[in-house]
All heavy atoms as a GROMACS GRO file, in nm:
protein
  529
    1MET      N    1  -2.261  -0.022   3.953
    1MET     CA    2  -2.190   0.087   3.890
    1MET      C    3  -2.042   0.050   3.878
    1MET      O    4  -1.986  -0.013   3.967
    1MET     CB    5  -2.204   0.215   3.972
    1MET     CG    6  -2.342   0.273   3.964
    1MET     SD    7  -2.380   0.431   4.042
    1MET     CE    8  -2.237   0.495   4.113
    2THR      N    9  -1.983   0.094   3.769
    2THR     CA   10  -1.840   0.069   3.750
    2THR      C   11  -1.760   0.167   3.834
    2THR      O   12  -1.812   0.266   3.886
    2THR     CB   13  -1.801   0.085   3.602
    2THR    OG1   14  -1.819   0.221   3.565
    2THR    CG2   15  -1.884  -0.005   3.513
    3GLU      N   16  -1.631   0.139   3.845
    3GLU     CA   17  -1.544   0.226   3.925
    3GLU      C   18  -1.536   0.366   3.865
    3GLU      O   19  -1.526   0.464   3.938
    3GLU     CB   20  -1.406   0.166   3.936
    3GLU     CG   21  -1.401   0.045   4.028
    3GLU     CD   22  -1.260  -0.007   4.046
    3GLU    OE1   23  -1.167   0.075   4.047
    3GLU    OE2   24  -1.245  -0.128   4.059
    4VAL      N   25  -1.542   0.375   3.733
    4VAL     CA   26  -1.537   0.506   3.667
    4VAL      C   27  -1.662   0.586   3.701
    4VAL      O   28  -1.654   0.706   3.731
    4VAL     CB   29  -1.521   0.489   3.515
    4VAL    CG1   30  -1.532   0.623   3.445
    4VAL    CG2   31  -1.390   0.422   3.482
    5GLU      N   32  -1.778   0.523   3.699
    5GLU     CA   33  -1.902   0.593   3.733
    5GLU      C   34  -1.902   0.638   3.878
    5GLU      O   35  -1.949   0.748   3.910
    5GLU     CB   36  -2.022   0.502   3.705
    5GLU     CG   37  -2.045   0.475   3.559
    5GLU     CD   38  -2.150   0.367   3.536
    5GLU    OE1   39  -2.174   0.286   3.628
    5GLU    OE2   40  -2.207   0.364   3.426
    6VAL      N   41  -1.850   0.553   3.965
    6VAL     CA   42  -1.841   0.590   4.107
    6VAL      C   43  -1.747   0.709   4.124
    6VAL      O   44  -1.778   0.804   4.198
    6VAL     CB   45  -1.793   0.469   4.191
    6VAL    CG1   46  -1.763   0.511   4.334
    6VAL    CG2   47  -1.897   0.358   4.189
    7ALA      N   48  -1.634   0.708   4.053
    7ALA     CA   49  -1.538   0.820   4.063
    7ALA      C   50  -1.600   0.948   4.009
    7ALA      O   51  -1.580   1.056   4.067
    7ALA     CB   52  -1.411   0.786   3.987
    8LYS      N   53  -1.675   0.939   3.900
    8LYS     CA   54  -1.741   1.059   3.845
    8LYS      C   55  -1.842   1.114   3.944
    8LYS      O   56  -1.853   1.236   3.962
    8LYS     CB   57  -1.809   1.026   3.713
    8LYS     CG   58  -1.715   1.011   3.597
    8LYS     CD   59  -1.792   0.983   3.469
    8LYS     CE   60  -1.700   0.962   3.351
    8LYS     NZ   61  -1.774   0.932   3.228
    9ARG      N   62  -1.917   1.025   4.008
    9ARG     CA   63  -2.018   1.068   4.106
    9ARG      C   64  -1.950   1.135   4.225
    9ARG      O   65  -1.994   1.240   4.272
    9ARG     CB   66  -2.101   0.948   4.151
    9ARG     CG   67  -2.211   0.984   4.246
    9ARG     CD   68  -2.298   0.860   4.276
    9ARG     NE   69  -2.401   0.894   4.370
    9ARG     CZ   70  -2.386   0.890   4.502
    9ARG    NH1   71  -2.272   0.852   4.555
    9ARG    NH2   72  -2.486   0.922   4.583
   10ARG      N   73  -1.843   1.072   4.275
   10ARG     CA   74  -1.770   1.130   4.388
   10ARG      C   75  -1.711   1.266   4.350
   10ARG      O   76  -1.710   1.359   4.429
   10ARG     CB   77  -1.660   1.036   4.435
   10ARG     CG   78  -1.711   0.914   4.506
   10ARG     CD   79  -1.599   0.819   4.543
   10ARG     NE   80  -1.521   0.867   4.656
   10ARG     CZ   81  -1.542   0.833   4.782
   10ARG    NH1   82  -1.640   0.750   4.812
   10ARG    NH2   83  -1.466   0.881   4.878
   11PHE      N   84  -1.661   1.277   4.226
   11PHE     CA   85  -1.605   1.404   4.179
   11PHE      C   86  -1.712   1.513   4.176
   11PHE      O   87  -1.689   1.626   4.219
   11PHE     CB   88  -1.542   1.386   4.041
   11PHE     CG   89  -1.488   1.514   3.984
   11PHE    CD1   90  -1.370   1.568   4.032
   11PHE    CD2   91  -1.556   1.581   3.884
   11PHE    CE1   92  -1.320   1.687   3.980
   11PHE    CE2   93  -1.507   1.699   3.832
   11PHE     CZ   94  -1.389   1.753   3.881
   12THR      N   95  -1.830   1.478   4.124
   12THR     CA   96  -1.939   1.575   4.117
   12THR      C   97  -1.979   1.624   4.256
   12THR      O   98  -1.999   1.744   4.277
   12THR     CB   99  -2.060   1.514   4.044
   12THR    OG1  100  -2.018   1.468   3.916
   12THR    CG2  101  -2.172   1.613   4.030
   13ILE      N  102  -1.988   1.530   4.349
   13ILE     CA  103  -2.024   1.567   4.486
   13ILE      C  104  -1.915   1.655   4.547
   13ILE      O  105  -1.945   1.757   4.612
   13ILE     CB  106  -2.047   1.441   4.572
   13ILE    CG1  107  -2.172   1.367   4.524
   13ILE    CG2  108  -2.059   1.476   4.720
   13ILE    CD1  109  -2.189   1.229   4.584
   14MET      N  110  -1.789   1.619   4.524
   14MET     CA  111  -1.678   1.697   4.578
   14MET      C  112  -1.678   1.839   4.523
   14MET      O  113  -1.658   1.935   4.597
   14MET     CB  114  -1.545   1.628   4.548
   14MET     CG  115  -1.423   1.693   4.609
   14MET     SD  116  -1.333   1.812   4.506
   14MET     CE  117  -1.297   1.722   4.361
   15VAL      N  118  -1.701   1.854   4.393
   15VAL     CA  119  -1.702   1.986   4.332
   15VAL      C  120  -1.817   2.070   4.389
   15VAL      O  121  -1.800   2.189   4.420
   15VAL     CB  122  -1.710   1.976   4.178
   15VAL    CG1  123  -1.743   2.111   4.116
   15VAL    CG2  124  -1.581   1.921   4.122
   16ALA      N  125  -1.933   2.009   4.405
   16ALA     CA  126  -2.048   2.083   4.458
   16ALA      C  127  -2.023   2.128   4.602
   16ALA      O  128  -2.048   2.244   4.636
   16ALA     CB  129  -2.174   1.996   4.450
   17VAL      N  130  -1.974   2.038   4.684
   17VAL     CA  131  -1.947   2.074   4.824
   17VAL      C  132  -1.837   2.180   4.832
   17VAL      O  133  -1.848   2.275   4.910
   17VAL     CB  134  -1.910   1.948   4.906
   17VAL    CG1  135  -1.860   1.984   5.044
   17VAL    CG2  136  -2.030   1.855   4.916
   18SER      N  137  -1.735   2.165   4.752
   18SER     CA  138  -1.626   2.264   4.753
   18SER      C  139  -1.674   2.401   4.706
   18SER      O  140  -1.635   2.504   4.762
   18SER     CB  141  -1.511   2.217   4.664
   18SER     OG  142  -1.452   2.103   4.719
   19ALA      N  143  -1.760   2.403   4.604
   19ALA     CA  144  -1.812   2.530   4.554
   19ALA      C  145  -1.896   2.601   4.659
   19ALA      O  146  -1.882   2.722   4.681
   19ALA     CB  147  -1.893   2.507   4.427
   20VAL      N  148  -1.981   2.527   4.726
   20VAL     CA  149  -2.064   2.587   4.832
   20VAL      C  150  -1.975   2.634   4.947
   20VAL      O  151  -1.996   2.743   5.002
   20VAL     CB  152  -2.170   2.487   4.881
   20VAL    CG1  153  -2.240   2.537   5.006
   20VAL    CG2  154  -2.272   2.458   4.771
   21SER      N  155  -1.874   2.555   4.980
   21SER     CA  156  -1.783   2.593   5.088
   21SER      C  157  -1.707   2.721   5.055
   21SER      O  158  -1.689   2.806   5.141
   21SER     CB  159  -1.684   2.480   5.116
   21SER     OG  160  -1.751   2.368   5.165
   22VAL      N  161  -1.661   2.733   4.931
   22VAL     CA  162  -1.590   2.855   4.889
   22VAL      C  163  -1.682   2.975   4.898
   22VAL      O  164  -1.643   3.082   4.947
   22VAL     CB  165  -1.532   2.838   4.746
   22VAL    CG1  166  -1.491   2.972   4.688
   22VAL    CG2  167  -1.417   2.742   4.747
   23PHE      N  168  -1.805   2.961   4.851
   23PHE     CA  169  -1.901   3.071   4.857
   23PHE      C  170  -1.926   3.114   5.002
   23PHE      O  171  -1.924   3.233   5.034
   23PHE     CB  172  -2.032   3.031   4.789
   23PHE     CG  173  -2.138   3.136   4.798
   23PHE    CD1  174  -2.131   3.250   4.720
   23PHE    CD2  175  -2.244   3.123   4.886
   23PHE    CE1  176  -2.228   3.349   4.730
   23PHE    CE2  177  -2.341   3.220   4.896
   23PHE     CZ  178  -2.334   3.334   4.818
   24VAL      N  179  -1.949   3.017   5.089
   24VAL     CA  180  -1.974   3.048   5.230
   24VAL      C  181  -1.850   3.111   5.294
   24VAL      O  182  -1.861   3.208   5.370
   24VAL     CB  183  -2.017   2.921   5.307
   24VAL    CG1  184  -2.020   2.945   5.456
   24VAL    CG2  185  -2.152   2.873   5.258
   25ALA      N  186  -1.731   3.057   5.263
   25ALA     CA  187  -1.609   3.111   5.322
   25ALA      C  188  -1.584   3.255   5.278
   25ALA      O  189  -1.551   3.340   5.361
   25ALA     CB  190  -1.490   3.023   5.283
   26ILE      N  191  -1.601   3.283   5.150
   26ILE     CA  192  -1.579   3.419   5.101
   26ILE      C  193  -1.681   3.515   5.163
   26ILE      O  194  -1.646   3.626   5.207
   26ILE     CB  195  -1.583   3.424   4.948
   26ILE    CG1  196  -1.460   3.353   4.891
   26ILE    CG2  197  -1.591   3.567   4.897
   26ILE    CD1  198  -1.462   3.335   4.741
   27THR      N  199  -1.806   3.473   5.165
   27THR     CA  200  -1.910   3.557   5.225
   27THR      C  201  -1.880   3.583   5.372
   27THR      O  202  -1.894   3.696   5.420
   27THR     CB  203  -2.048   3.490   5.209
   27THR    OG1  204  -2.072   3.466   5.071
   27THR    CG2  205  -2.157   3.577   5.265
   28ALA      N  206  -1.840   3.480   5.445
   28ALA     CA  207  -1.813   3.495   5.588
   28ALA      C  208  -1.695   3.587   5.614
   28ALA      O  209  -1.701   3.672   5.703
   28ALA     CB  210  -1.788   3.358   5.651
   29ILE      N  211  -1.588   3.573   5.537
   29ILE     CA  212  -1.470   3.657   5.563
   29ILE      C  213  -1.496   3.803   5.526
   29ILE      O  214  -1.453   3.895   5.597
   29ILE     CB  215  -1.344   3.600   5.493
   29ILE    CG1  216  -1.218   3.656   5.558
   29ILE    CG2  217  -1.342   3.627   5.346
   29ILE    CD1  218  -1.189   3.605   5.694
   30VAL      N  219  -1.569   3.825   5.419
   30VAL     CA  220  -1.602   3.962   5.380
   30VAL      C  221  -1.691   4.026   5.486
   30VAL      O  222  -1.668   4.140   5.530
   30VAL     CB  223  -1.666   3.966   5.240
   30VAL    CG1  224  -1.728   4.102   5.212
   30VAL    CG2  225  -1.564   3.931   5.134
   31CYS      N  226  -1.793   3.953   5.527
   31CYS     CA  227  -1.884   4.007   5.629
   31CYS      C  228  -1.814   4.024   5.763
   31CYS      O  229  -1.846   4.117   5.838
   31CYS     CB  230  -2.006   3.917   5.645
   31CYS     SG  231  -2.117   3.923   5.503
   32ALA      N  232  -1.722   3.936   5.796
   32ALA     CA  233  -1.649   3.947   5.923
   32ALA      C  234  -1.571   4.078   5.930
   32ALA      O  235  -1.569   4.143   6.034
   32ALA     CB  236  -1.555   3.828   5.940
   33PHE      N  237  -1.508   4.115   5.820
   33PHE     CA  238  -1.429   4.238   5.822
   33PHE      C  239  -1.514   4.363   5.802
   33PHE      O  240  -1.486   4.467   5.861
   33PHE     CB  241  -1.317   4.231   5.717
   33PHE     CG  242  -1.209   4.135   5.755
   33PHE    CD1  243  -1.178   4.029   5.674
   33PHE    CD2  244  -1.139   4.150   5.874
   33PHE    CE1  245  -1.079   3.939   5.709
   33PHE    CE2  246  -1.039   4.062   5.911
   33PHE     CZ  247  -1.009   3.955   5.828
   34ARG      N  248  -1.617   4.353   5.720
   34ARG     CA  249  -1.700   4.472   5.697
   34ARG      C  250  -1.791   4.504   5.816
   34ARG      O  251  -1.816   4.620   5.847
   34ARG     CB  252  -1.786   4.454   5.573
   34ARG     CG  253  -1.706   4.466   5.447
   34ARG     CD  254  -1.794   4.488   5.331
   34ARG     NE  255  -1.709   4.506   5.214
   34ARG     CZ  256  -1.746   4.572   5.108
   34ARG    NH1  257  -1.866   4.623   5.102
   34ARG    NH2  258  -1.663   4.585   5.007
   35LEU      N  259  -1.844   4.400   5.879
   35LEU     CA  260  -1.939   4.420   5.988
   35LEU      C  261  -1.875   4.406   6.126
   35LEU      O  262  -1.943   4.419   6.227
   35LEU     CB  263  -2.055   4.320   5.976
   35LEU     CG  264  -2.133   4.325   5.845
   35LEU    CD1  265  -2.235   4.213   5.841
   35LEU    CD2  266  -2.200   4.460   5.826
   36SER      N  267  -1.746   4.376   6.130
   36SER     CA  268  -1.672   4.358   6.255
   36SER      C  269  -1.737   4.252   6.344
   36SER      O  270  -1.752   4.272   6.465
   36SER     CB  271  -1.660   4.490   6.330
   36SER     OG  272  -1.589   4.583   6.254
   37GLN      N  273  -1.774   4.141   6.284
   37GLN     CA  274  -1.834   4.030   6.358
   37GLN      C  275  -1.732   3.917   6.365
   37GLN      O  276  -1.712   3.843   6.270
   37GLN     CB  277  -1.961   3.981   6.288
   37GLN     CG  278  -2.071   4.084   6.279
   37GLN     CD  279  -2.129   4.115   6.416
   37GLN    OE1  280  -2.146   4.027   6.499
   37GLN    NE2  281  -2.159   4.241   6.438
   38SER      N  282  -1.666   3.904   6.478
   38SER     CA  283  -1.559   3.806   6.489
   38SER      C  284  -1.609   3.662   6.485
   38SER      O  285  -1.534   3.572   6.449
   38SER     CB  286  -1.479   3.830   6.617
   38SER     OG  287  -1.563   3.817   6.729
   39TRP      N  288  -1.736   3.638   6.519
   39TRP     CA  289  -1.788   3.501   6.517
   39TRP      C  290  -1.794   3.448   6.373
   39TRP      O  291  -1.795   3.324   6.353
   39TRP     CB  292  -1.925   3.492   6.583
   39TRP     CG  293  -2.033   3.572   6.516
   39TRP    CD1  294  -2.067   3.701   6.540
   39TRP    CD2  295  -2.120   3.525   6.412
   39TRP    NE1  296  -2.169   3.739   6.457
   39TRP    CE2  297  -2.205   3.634   6.378
   39TRP    CE3  298  -2.135   3.405   6.345
   39TRP    CZ2  299  -2.302   3.623   6.280
   39TRP    CZ3  300  -2.233   3.395   6.248
   39TRP    CH2  301  -2.315   3.504   6.216
   40LEU      N  302  -1.794   3.535   6.275
   40LEU     CA  303  -1.795   3.489   6.135
   40LEU      C  304  -1.661   3.427   6.095
   40LEU      O  305  -1.655   3.353   5.996
   40LEU     CB  306  -1.831   3.605   6.042
   40LEU     CG  307  -1.979   3.642   6.042
   40LEU    CD1  308  -2.000   3.773   5.966
   40LEU    CD2  309  -2.062   3.532   5.980
   41LEU      N  310  -1.556   3.454   6.170
   41LEU     CA  311  -1.428   3.389   6.144
   41LEU      C  312  -1.438   3.239   6.170
   41LEU      O  313  -1.373   3.158   6.103
   41LEU     CB  314  -1.318   3.452   6.228
   41LEU     CG  315  -1.285   3.598   6.193
   41LEU    CD1  316  -1.181   3.652   6.291
   41LEU    CD2  317  -1.238   3.610   6.050
   42ILE      N  318  -1.521   3.201   6.267
   42ILE     CA  319  -1.544   3.059   6.293
   42ILE      C  320  -1.618   2.996   6.176
   42ILE      O  321  -1.586   2.885   6.133
   42ILE     CB  322  -1.622   3.040   6.426
   42ILE    CG1  323  -1.536   3.090   6.542
   42ILE    CG2  324  -1.661   2.894   6.445
   42ILE    CD1  325  -1.608   3.097   6.674
   43VAL      N  326  -1.716   3.065   6.122
   43VAL     CA  327  -1.789   3.016   6.004
   43VAL      C  328  -1.693   3.000   5.887
   43VAL      O  329  -1.697   2.901   5.814
   43VAL     CB  330  -1.905   3.111   5.968
   43VAL    CG1  331  -1.973   3.069   5.840
   43VAL    CG2  332  -2.006   3.118   6.082
   44PHE      N  333  -1.604   3.097   5.871
   44PHE     CA  334  -1.503   3.090   5.766
   44PHE      C  335  -1.415   2.966   5.781
   44PHE      O  336  -1.393   2.891   5.685
   44PHE     CB  337  -1.417   3.218   5.770
   44PHE     CG  338  -1.298   3.216   5.680
   44PHE    CD1  339  -1.312   3.231   5.543
   44PHE    CD2  340  -1.171   3.200   5.731
   44PHE    CE1  341  -1.202   3.230   5.458
   44PHE    CE2  342  -1.059   3.199   5.649
   44PHE     CZ  343  -1.076   3.214   5.512
   45ALA      N  344  -1.365   2.943   5.902
   45ALA     CA  345  -1.277   2.829   5.927
   45ALA      C  346  -1.351   2.696   5.906
   45ALA      O  347  -1.295   2.603   5.846
   45ALA     CB  348  -1.222   2.836   6.069
   46VAL      N  349  -1.474   2.688   5.950
   46VAL     CA  350  -1.552   2.565   5.932
   46VAL      C  351  -1.577   2.539   5.784
   46VAL      O  352  -1.568   2.425   5.736
   46VAL     CB  353  -1.684   2.571   6.012
   46VAL    CG1  354  -1.777   2.457   5.976
   46VAL    CG2  355  -1.655   2.570   6.161
   47ALA      N  356  -1.608   2.643   5.709
   47ALA     CA  357  -1.630   2.628   5.565
   47ALA      C  358  -1.504   2.578   5.496
   47ALA      O  359  -1.511   2.492   5.407
   47ALA     CB  360  -1.677   2.760   5.504
   48LEU      N  361  -1.389   2.631   5.535
   48LEU     CA  362  -1.263   2.583   5.478
   48LEU      C  363  -1.239   2.437   5.511
   48LEU      O  364  -1.199   2.357   5.425
   48LEU     CB  365  -1.146   2.666   5.528
   48LEU     CG  366  -1.129   2.805   5.468
   48LEU    CD1  367  -1.005   2.872   5.527
   48LEU    CD2  368  -1.117   2.799   5.318
   49LEU      N  369  -1.263   2.399   5.635
   49LEU     CA  370  -1.243   2.260   5.676
   49LEU      C  371  -1.336   2.165   5.602
   49LEU      O  372  -1.295   2.055   5.562
   49LEU     CB  373  -1.264   2.245   5.826
   49LEU     CG  374  -1.155   2.307   5.914
   49LEU    CD1  375  -1.194   2.298   6.062
   49LEU    CD2  376  -1.022   2.239   5.889
   50ILE      N  377  -1.459   2.206   5.580
   50ILE     CA  378  -1.553   2.122   5.505
   50ILE      C  379  -1.508   2.108   5.360
   50ILE      O  380  -1.513   1.998   5.303
   50ILE     CB  381  -1.696   2.179   5.515
   50ILE    CG1  382  -1.749   2.161   5.658
   50ILE    CG2  383  -1.790   2.112   5.415
   50ILE    CD1  384  -1.879   2.231   5.685
   51GLY      N  385  -1.462   2.216   5.300
   51GLY     CA  386  -1.414   2.210   5.163
   51GLY      C  387  -1.293   2.119   5.148
   51GLY      O  388  -1.285   2.036   5.057
   52PHE      N  389  -1.197   2.133   5.240
   52PHE     CA  390  -1.079   2.046   5.237
   52PHE      C  391  -1.118   1.902   5.267
   52PHE      O  392  -1.063   1.808   5.209
   52PHE     CB  393  -0.972   2.093   5.335
   52PHE     CG  394  -0.899   2.216   5.289
   52PHE    CD1  395  -0.878   2.321   5.375
   52PHE    CD2  396  -0.852   2.226   5.159
   52PHE    CE1  397  -0.811   2.435   5.334
   52PHE    CE2  398  -0.784   2.339   5.116
   52PHE     CZ  399  -0.764   2.444   5.204
   53GLY      N  400  -1.212   1.883   5.356
   53GLY     CA  401  -1.259   1.749   5.389
   53GLY      C  402  -1.322   1.680   5.268
   53GLY      O  403  -1.302   1.560   5.247
   54ALA      N  404  -1.396   1.756   5.188
   54ALA     CA  405  -1.456   1.699   5.068
   54ALA      C  406  -1.350   1.655   4.969
   54ALA      O  407  -1.362   1.549   4.905
   54ALA     CB  408  -1.550   1.801   5.003
   55GLN      N  409  -1.243   1.732   4.958
   55GLN     CA  410  -1.136   1.694   4.867
   55GLN      C  411  -1.059   1.572   4.918
   55GLN      O  412  -1.024   1.484   4.839
   55GLN     CB  413  -1.042   1.813   4.846
   55GLN     CG  414  -1.110   1.925   4.773
   55GLN     CD  415  -1.022   2.047   4.756
   55GLN    OE1  416  -0.902   2.041   4.775
   55GLN    NE2  417  -1.084   2.159   4.720
   56ILE      N  418  -1.038   1.564   5.046
   56ILE     CA  419  -0.972   1.447   5.103
   56ILE      C  420  -1.060   1.324   5.086
   56ILE      O  421  -1.011   1.215   5.054
   56ILE     CB  422  -0.938   1.473   5.252
   56ILE    CG1  423  -0.829   1.579   5.261
   56ILE    CG2  424  -0.897   1.344   5.322
   56ILE    CD1  425  -0.806   1.631   5.401
   57TRP      N  426  -1.191   1.339   5.105
   57TRP     CA  427  -1.286   1.229   5.086
   57TRP      C  428  -1.279   1.177   4.942
   57TRP      O  429  -1.281   1.056   4.918
   57TRP     CB  430  -1.427   1.277   5.120
   57TRP     CG  431  -1.536   1.183   5.082
   57TRP    CD1  432  -1.573   1.069   5.149
   57TRP    CD2  433  -1.623   1.194   4.970
   57TRP    NE1  434  -1.678   1.011   5.083
   57TRP    CE2  435  -1.711   1.085   4.974
   57TRP    CE3  436  -1.635   1.288   4.868
   57TRP    CZ2  437  -1.808   1.066   4.878
   57TRP    CZ3  438  -1.733   1.268   4.773
   57TRP    CH2  439  -1.819   1.159   4.779
   58PHE      N  440  -1.270   1.269   4.846
   58PHE     CA  441  -1.261   1.229   4.706
   58PHE      C  442  -1.132   1.151   4.678
   58PHE      O  443  -1.135   1.045   4.616
   58PHE     CB  444  -1.267   1.354   4.617
   58PHE     CG  445  -1.244   1.326   4.471
   58PHE    CD1  446  -1.337   1.256   4.397
   58PHE    CD2  447  -1.129   1.370   4.409
   58PHE    CE1  448  -1.316   1.230   4.263
   58PHE    CE2  449  -1.107   1.344   4.275
   58PHE     CZ  450  -1.201   1.275   4.201
   59ILE      N  451  -1.021   1.201   4.727
   59ILE     CA  452  -0.893   1.134   4.705
   59ILE      C  453  -0.889   0.999   4.778
   59ILE      O  454  -0.835   0.901   4.726
   59ILE     CB  455  -0.777   1.225   4.747
   59ILE    CG1  456  -0.771   1.346   4.654
   59ILE    CG2  457  -0.644   1.151   4.747
   59ILE    CD1  458  -0.678   1.455   4.699
   60ALA      N  459  -0.947   0.992   4.895
   60ALA     CA  460  -0.950   0.866   4.970
   60ALA      C  461  -1.031   0.760   4.896
   60ALA      O  462  -1.008   0.641   4.915
   60ALA     CB  463  -1.007   0.889   5.109
   61GLY      N  464  -1.124   0.802   4.813
   61GLY     CA  465  -1.204   0.708   4.734
   61GLY      C  466  -1.120   0.629   4.637
   61GLY      O  467  -1.151   0.514   4.604
   62PHE      N  468  -1.012   0.688   4.588
   62PHE     CA  469  -0.922   0.616   4.498
   62PHE      C  470  -0.849   0.505   4.571
   62PHE      O  471  -0.818   0.401   4.515
   62PHE     CB  472  -0.820   0.711   4.434
   62PHE     CG  473  -0.880   0.803   4.334
   62PHE    CD1  474  -0.868   0.940   4.348
   62PHE    CD2  475  -0.950   0.755   4.224
   62PHE    CE1  476  -0.922   1.026   4.255
   62PHE    CE2  477  -1.004   0.839   4.131
   62PHE     CZ  478  -0.991   0.976   4.147
   63ARG      N  479  -0.822   0.528   4.696
   63ARG     CA  480  -0.751   0.428   4.774
   63ARG      C  481  -0.837   0.304   4.795
   63ARG      O  482  -0.786   0.193   4.798
   63ARG     CB  483  -0.711   0.487   4.908
   63ARG     CG  484  -0.626   0.398   4.987
   63ARG     CD  485  -0.572   0.467   5.108
   63ARG     NE  486  -0.480   0.373   5.171
   63ARG     CZ  487  -0.380   0.405   5.245
   63ARG    NH1  488  -0.357   0.531   5.269
   63ARG    NH2  489  -0.303   0.314   5.296
   64SER      N  490  -0.967   0.323   4.809
   64SER     CA  491  -1.056   0.210   4.832
   64SER      C  492  -1.094   0.139   4.702
   64SER      O  493  -1.156   0.034   4.704
   64SER     CB  494  -1.183   0.256   4.905
   64SER     OG  495  -1.258   0.344   4.822
   65ALA      N  496  -1.056   0.197   4.587
   65ALA     CA  497  -1.086   0.134   4.458
   65ALA      C  498  -1.003   0.006   4.443
   65ALA      O  499  -0.896  -0.008   4.501
   65ALA     CB  500  -1.055   0.229   4.344
   66LYS      N  501  -1.055  -0.085   4.365
   66LYS     CA  502  -0.984  -0.212   4.344
   66LYS      C  503  -0.855  -0.188   4.267
   66LYS      O  504  -0.849  -0.106   4.177
   66LYS     CB  505  -1.074  -0.308   4.267
   66LYS     CG  506  -1.196  -0.347   4.345
   66LYS     CD  507  -1.285  -0.438   4.262
   66LYS     CE  508  -1.412  -0.467   4.339
   66LYS     NZ  509  -1.510  -0.536   4.258
   67LYS      N  510  -0.755  -0.263   4.301
   67LYS     CA  511  -0.624  -0.250   4.236
   67LYS      C  512  -0.621  -0.330   4.107
   67LYS      O  513  -0.687  -0.430   4.091
   67LYS     CB  514  -0.514  -0.301   4.328
   67LYS     CG  515  -0.509  -0.233   4.462
   67LYS     CD  516  -0.414  -0.120   4.459
   67LYS     CE  517  -0.412  -0.059   4.600
   67LYS     NZ  518  -0.342   0.059   4.607
   68GLY      N  519  -0.541  -0.282   4.013
   68GLY     CA  520  -0.519  -0.354   3.889
   68GLY      C  521  -0.621  -0.325   3.782
   68GLY      O  522  -0.728  -0.272   3.807
   69VAL      N  523  -0.582  -0.359   3.660
   69VAL     CA  524  -0.672  -0.339   3.546
   69VAL      C  525  -0.689  -0.469   3.474
   69VAL      O  526  -0.604  -0.548   3.460
   69VAL     CB  527  -0.611  -0.233   3.449
   69VAL    CG1  528  -0.696  -0.222   3.324
   69VAL    CG2  529  -0.601  -0.101   3.520
   0.00000   0.00000   0.00000
């Protein structure tokens, strides 16, 4: 696979993981406040960390790409 194909694949994975993380985070924070379940704040924080981690993983992929054209 070329570097462009690898970047597109990594981007697709990052978007999917980020979308799921956002959905889980929003659901957790809404349920935490509506149901008064403080343990859902941990789920919220973990979902945020996973989403940010996916974005960092995507950006780090550019660093490992070969230099020059």
